[in-house]
C-alpha positions, 0 to 999 in steps of 0.5 A: 486447939481446944474449944469450950462447950456447955450444957445444963442439967435439970435438978430439983431446985432448977438447973445446974450448968456445966462447961467443958474445955475439950481438946479437938485432936484427942477429943479429951476433956481438959477441964470442966466447971459447974455453977448454978448460974448461967453466965460467963463465969463458969466458962471462964472457970473451965478455961482457968483450970485448963491452963488458959488463964490469960483467955477472956470471954467476950 
């Protein structure tokens, strides 16, 4: 079982957003993605690179 989480980091030009796909059992980060915008695209990117390509964010 895995979950996603996201956070933001303040940078000089505004914010950078980072999304993580985390395995609940091992607590390991399976994949991550970062973008300059705060939308579902960066969460979908983390899911795609983590092997969850058929998952869709609703």
